[in-house]
C-alpha positions as CSV (number, residue, x, y, z in Angstrom):
1,M,120.9,124.1,148.8
2,S,119.7,126.8,146.6
3,G,119.8,130.5,147.3
4,Q,118.0,132.1,150.2
5,I,114.6,133.6,150.0
6,A,112.9,136.3,151.9
7,W,110.1,135.6,154.4
8,A,107.7,137.3,152.0
9,D,108.6,134.8,149.3
10,F,107.7,131.9,151.6
11,E,104.4,133.6,152.6
12,R,103.3,133.7,148.9
13,V,103.3,129.9,148.6
14,E,100.0,128.8,150.1
15,I,100.4,125.2,151.4
16,R,97.2,123.8,152.9
17,V,96.0,120.5,154.1
18,G,93.3,118.7,152.1
19,R,91.5,115.4,152.5
20,I,91.4,113.1,149.5
21,T,87.7,112.3,148.8
22,R,88.1,110.5,145.5
23,A,91.0,108.8,143.7
24,E,91.1,106.9,140.5
25,P,93.6,105.7,137.9
26,F,94.7,108.1,135.2
27,P,95.5,105.9,132.2
28,E,95.8,108.9,129.8
29,A,98.8,110.3,131.8
30,R,102.3,109.9,130.2
31,R,103.7,108.6,133.5
32,P,101.6,106.4,135.9
33,A,99.4,108.7,137.9
34,F,96.1,109.0,139.8
35,K,93.4,111.6,139.5
36,L,92.7,113.0,143.0
37,W,89.8,115.1,144.3
38,L,90.6,116.9,147.6
39,D,88.5,118.8,150.1
40,F,90.2,121.9,151.5
41,G,87.3,122.9,153.7
42,P,84.8,125.7,153.4
43,E,87.2,128.6,152.5
44,I,88.7,126.8,149.4
45,G,86.4,123.9,148.7
46,A,87.1,121.0,146.4
47,R,90.1,120.9,144.1
48,K,91.6,118.3,141.7
49,S,95.1,117.1,141.2
50,S,97.1,114.6,139.1
51,A,99.7,112.8,141.2
52,Q,102.4,110.3,140.2
53,I,102.0,108.3,143.4
54,T,101.2,104.8,142.0
55,R,104.2,103.0,143.4
56,H,103.3,103.2,147.1
57,Y,99.5,103.8,147.0
58,A,96.3,102.3,145.7
59,P,93.3,104.6,145.0
60,E,91.1,103.0,147.6
61,E,93.6,103.5,150.4
62,L,94.0,107.2,149.6
63,I,90.3,108.0,150.5
64,G,90.1,110.0,153.7
65,R,93.9,110.7,153.9
66,Q,95.0,114.2,154.6
67,V,97.9,115.6,152.5
68,L,99.6,118.9,152.0
69,A,99.3,120.7,148.7
70,V,100.1,124.0,147.1
71,V,96.8,125.6,146.3
72,N,97.8,128.9,144.7
73,F,99.5,127.7,141.5
74,P,97.6,128.3,138.3
75,P,95.6,125.3,137.0
76,R,97.5,123.0,134.6
77,Q,96.1,120.8,131.9
78,I,97.4,117.3,132.1
79,G,96.0,115.5,129.1
80,P,92.2,115.5,129.4
81,F,92.4,116.5,133.2
82,M,92.7,119.9,134.8
83,S,95.0,119.8,137.8
84,E,94.2,122.6,140.2
85,V,96.6,122.0,143.1
86,L,100.1,120.4,143.6
87,V,100.0,117.6,146.1
88,L,103.4,117.5,147.9
89,G,105.6,114.5,148.5
90,L,109.2,113.5,149.1
91,P,111.3,110.9,147.2
92,D,112.0,107.6,148.8
93,A,115.4,105.9,148.3
94,D,114.3,104.8,144.8
95,G,113.0,108.3,143.8
96,E,109.3,107.3,144.2
97,V,106.9,109.8,145.8
98,V,105.9,109.5,149.4
99,L,103.0,111.8,150.3
100,I,103.4,114.5,153.0
101,G,100.6,115.0,155.5
102,P,100.0,115.9,159.1
103,E,101.0,113.4,161.8
104,R,97.5,113.7,163.3
105,E,94.1,114.9,162.3
106,V,93.8,118.7,161.6
107,P,91.0,120.8,160.2
108,D,90.8,120.6,156.4
109,G,92.1,123.7,154.7
110,G,94.5,124.6,157.5
111,R,97.5,126.6,156.2
112,M,101.1,125.5,156.8
113,Y,103.3,127.8,158.7
């Protein structure tokens, strides 16, 4: 475990739920990845992300899925694609990403607390 943080540090990280509206292969990425488009509701709107989740997911099965993402990192250029949010996941036993999302439907854009 790394060092402790103050509550104010945690509050600065804005983790919200978004719904994947579009997903497609990202062949230009160095490591296998998908391009994702997510809807974070009316307050934040649509954002894009590059995600290395090809081991457990196919683009067509991601559509409509709600996932958690950090929405207040600065955008990052990944090859020809601008990634605007960081979709969150956990490693499985082989180190492959498993997405994190709510256990039941919640309003898009809801902030984690």
